[in-house]
C-alpha positions, 0 to 999 in steps of 0.5 A: 567049951567057952574061952574066958576073956583072959584066954582070948586076949592071950591068943596070938595069931601067926603073922608071917611073910609069905613067899608070894609077898616076897616075890611081889616085893622083889618084882616091884623093886626090879621094875623100879630099877629097870625103869631107872635104867631106862630113864637114865639111859634116855637122859644120857642119850639125849645129852650125848645126842646119840639117838640110834 
């Protein structure tokens, strides 16, 4: 069976967000948040001069 051009143009793919993509996005956001916490606390310690 050979599809006609109109039929080929009507085919829609099943694009969806997979669980692994969501997990990777969440891991990336957690990494950025943790990095911000570390940098922020390092700056705060530098201004307070409490390095221990």
